[in-house]
Each structure stands twice: as structure tokens, then as C-alpha cells.
C-alpha positions, 0 to 999 in steps of 0.5 A: 516213453510210450513205445514197445522198444526201449531205445536205451537197450538197443545195440549195433553189431560191429562186424569186421571182415578179413581172411586167413591169407595174412596169417594168425598174427595179422588176424590178432592185430585186426581183432585188436584194432577193430576193438579199438575202433569200437571203444573209440566210438563208444567212448566218444559219448556221441553214439546214442546206442552201444556198439557191440564188437563181434569176432572177425569174420574170415569165411563164408560160414562165419559171415553167414553166422554173424548175419543170422545172429544179428537178424535174430537179436531183437535188440539189434538195430543194425550192423556196421561192417568194416573190411580191415584187410581185403575180404573177398566179397564172394564169401559175403554173398550168402550172408548178405542175401539174408540180411534183415537189419539196416547196414552202415558200411564204415570205410575207415582204418585204424591209423589216421595217417600213413607212417611215411618213414616206416611204412612197409609191406606188412603195414600195407597188408594189415591196413588195406581198407582202402581197397578192401572196402571197395570189394565189399562195396561192389558186392553190396551194390551188386546185391542191391543192398541199401546202406549208408557209407561213411568214410574217414577216421573215427577220431573225426567228429564229422565221422562220428556225427554221421554214424550217430545219425544213422544209429538214431534212424536204425533205432527208429526203424527197429521201433517201427517194426512193433509200433502200434497206433490207436485211432479214436474215431475216423478221419476228418470227413472229406479230407484226402491226405490223412486217408491211406492203406494201413496194410500197405503201411504195415508192410512198408514200415512194420507198424499197425494201426488199430481203430476204436470207437471214441466211446471205448476211450470215453469209458476209460476216461470216466473211470478215472478217480478224482484223487488221480485228477487232483494229483495231476492238477497239482503237477500242472500247477508246478509245471506251468503258469496258470493265469486264470484260476477261476472255478470255470477255468479250473473245471476245464483244466480238471476235465483235461487232466481226466482225459490225459489220465484216461488216454495214457491208461488206454495207450499203456494197457494196449502197448500203443506208441501213438494215437489220433483223434478228430474234433468231428468225433468227440462222443462222450467227451466234454472238450477236445483233448488238446492238453492231453495230446500235448503232454503225451507228445512230450513223453514220446507218443506220436499224435495225429489230428483229424485221424492222421495216423501216418503223421502220428507214426512218423512223429513217434519215429522222429521222437525215437530218433531225437531221444536225448537231443535238444530242440524237441519234435512236434505235430505241426500244421502250416496255418497262414503266410506272411507275404511281405516282400523279401520277408516271407514266412509261415505261422505254424500251429494247430487248434491245440496240439503242439508239443511243449518239447519245442517251447522256448520258455515255460508254457502257460496253461490257459482255457479259451473257446475253440470256435469249432467242434461244438464242445466246451472251452478246452485247456491248452498249453500256450507258448512260442518257440526258439529261433534256429534251424529245424525241419518239417517232414511229411509221409504221404501215400501215392499209388503203390508207394510212400513218399517222405517230403522234408523241408529245411526251415529256419525258425524265427521270432514273430515280428510282434507279440501275439496277444490274441492267439492263445495257442502254441505257435511257431514262425519259420522261413522255408528254405530256400524261401517261402515262394520256392519252398511252398511251391515244391512242397505242394508239387511233391504232395506234402500234407498240411500236417507235418512233423516239426523237428528242431532236434533233427537234421535232414541226414537223420531223415535221409538215413531213415528213408534209405532204411525204409526203402521209401522215396525221399524228396528234400526241399532246401 
């Protein structure tokens, strides 16, 4: 998956709060009920990471120890807190001041319904999250702790869906703390939005951005053995339709295969999660490595064209969030508008680098002139996309802070076939419509590059922005 964090090994700690006021029998029931809640969530199959039950905390020392243990666990992506009974909030202060993991506050209870005919004070003392969680909520607000609050019984699919979205965002955040992006060459000259302060980004998000001369990469590509190229080209033949198998076309495809193997090797050896390149700096390359970028994205790597490292990092984070979900996530660019009255829409694409995870059908592997860059005709995967909901996301840097811009869109079929456009492409309608959506994106400073994500919903991005502490602008 091209990442330092194995998302499948990440876990969430479930911490239940109570106190000794109610006696040992009540605490035993609290523990049993909180275990049952965890088992219900894990057993649903909807939560992407394992939730790990923790012993009930009843004192300041136990709270602090539980928080320190979560902080110290490199596989812990976050904590879920639930106050089964009334848990006095002053005992949480010292622990919460130390919290370094994302938090979800689950306002739930073991029983879904009030047992109207049998309810007594023992039941009330045991099942009082209705005000126990308010006490906890107050101290979190008092301490300025950013968290997601989810209310409802865990048997409700909507509750589980909201928890699952946060778990995915928390996992992406954990991954971001050790993410590394390799930049081959610099940014496209004179372009503003792809620039930025890499130190500020590492402080804000945790990931590091390292620069390399394109020649460093070209040397690794040159060392790829012909037998390795032969094997990968056979894989291409199995996976894709190749309409032109002339000597010239296959030579270009072999060049693309050599590039893919070399770039993948460079990223794996350096433990990188993503990369950038630019068509203005291809010293030592015969063609723009578009096919390599497409296939590496499909394997979970982040990518940004023209040196756009912020989009490469965001793309990888969204790939982590979407792991196991249908729909795909891709690098994208708004290319051209359709201004027909009442039917405004956008054609999105890029020169070559659109991820086949969003393809509607089996891609074709084709070779065509590029028209810019001054290199030989590059290979690329050509495909269209499935209609349905998606979102476009852009991370930009303003003076002193980062802003995440998110626009909900509806992917639609093109009005006609596109026989003369041999690149991967998609068509979408921005919400609420093209005129308003485009205006608000531009006013927010959203970049011309974005991450296009049919696999995700705005809730995933809301949770990520809250965890990261960045400004979020939603266009819907």
C-alpha cells in the first residue's frame, strides 16, 4: 500500500468512565456492558479497525494512566470515551491535558429503550449516560479538546456509520504522522498554489517532504532489468486492453513499465507514501511517467503533478481513509466547463495521471502524443467513470494556516463519446450547481488540482479537518 502505517493493524481504544460511588456490583455491570458495546461495534463489520476494550476508569490516576497508554501505543489511532454512569469530570482533567490521540465521545447507553414498567433507581444509577456524558462534554469543551460527538444506540446503523467515518479519519491521521513524500524535481515554474512551506506542513500534519533531482530517479530506472520489464508488460496484457500492439507502441509501453518499476523501487527503498514530478523537469526520462503514476495511485500511493506535494499528501491520506471502500480516489484537475443553460458541468482529467480506481470499466492501455513537455509519446490508461456522488478536496496554505476546501459533486455520464480525447476523464456537476460551486471554490482559494473521491463522504473530511485542526470550507 506504499505506507509506513499498516492500516489493518491500527486500533481504537475504548475507555469507559464511572466512579466508586455506586458500589462494586454496579462497576461489574458497567464493565460487562461496555464490553458488550465494543463487541457489538466490532461484530457489525462496519468499523474498519478493531476497537479494543479497556478496563473502566474510576479515579484520576486510572484516567491518566489510560490516556498515557493510548498516547504511547504506536498502533493506537484514537480513543472512544463513554461515560456509562456519572463520572466526575475533574478526575479527567490531568489525563485529558495529556491526550495526543484523536477522540470520539460516544454518547450512548447499553439499553436502547427505557424499561417503562420495571425501571427503578438501581437502573437509573447504572444507566445515566444522559447526564454523565454531559459532565464529560463540559470538561472537554472547557479544555478546548477537539472531538467528534456521536449520540445514539450502537444498534443503529447511522451511529455505526458515523463512528466508522471517524475511525477512518483517525487512521489517516496516524498514518500522516510518519508519511513521507518524495519530490522529483521542483514545482512547475510560475505556479503559485503548488508552492508552500514544508516545515509548516510537517508541524501541522506530521508528514515530511523530501526533494530529489530527477537524475537520482532516472538512475534507478536505468538499472531495471529487461526481465523485470518483460514480466510487468505481461501483467499489463492481462489487466488492460491494448488496441495498438505495433513495435512503436509496445516500445513506449515497455518504457512506461521500466519507469513504474524504478519509481516503485525508489519509493519502497525510501519508505515513501507518495511522490510528485513535473513535465518541465524530466531529465533522463524518455517520456512523462503517467502510467506509473496511475498504477502507483491504484496501489495507494499519493501523487501530485507539477510538484504539488500538498495534493500528493492529501491523496494518500484519503486513500488510507477509503481503504476497503468501493468507488476509488484519484488525483484530479478541473479542465473545462460545459455551460449549457440548466446543465452546467465540469470535465475533469489531467494530462495522463488519473487513478484507475475510479474507472467504470476495464481501461485501455494506449500510446498517444502529449503535446507538451518535448518528450516521446507516453503510454497511459484511458477510461471513463461511474455516475454517482463524489467529492473534490483541496488543501491550500494561506498566511499562517492551512485550509481544506471540499465540494460535493455528482458524477454524470458525458453527453457523447469522447473518441478524440485519449486520456482518463470524468464529468461532474458541482453542488449546488456549476455557477455557485465554481464561484465558492474560487473564492475559497481552492487549487486547480484536487483529490477526487467517489469512495468518501464529506463526513470523512470533516472528521479529518477536526482532528488536524485545520479550517474547513464545505461547498454543497
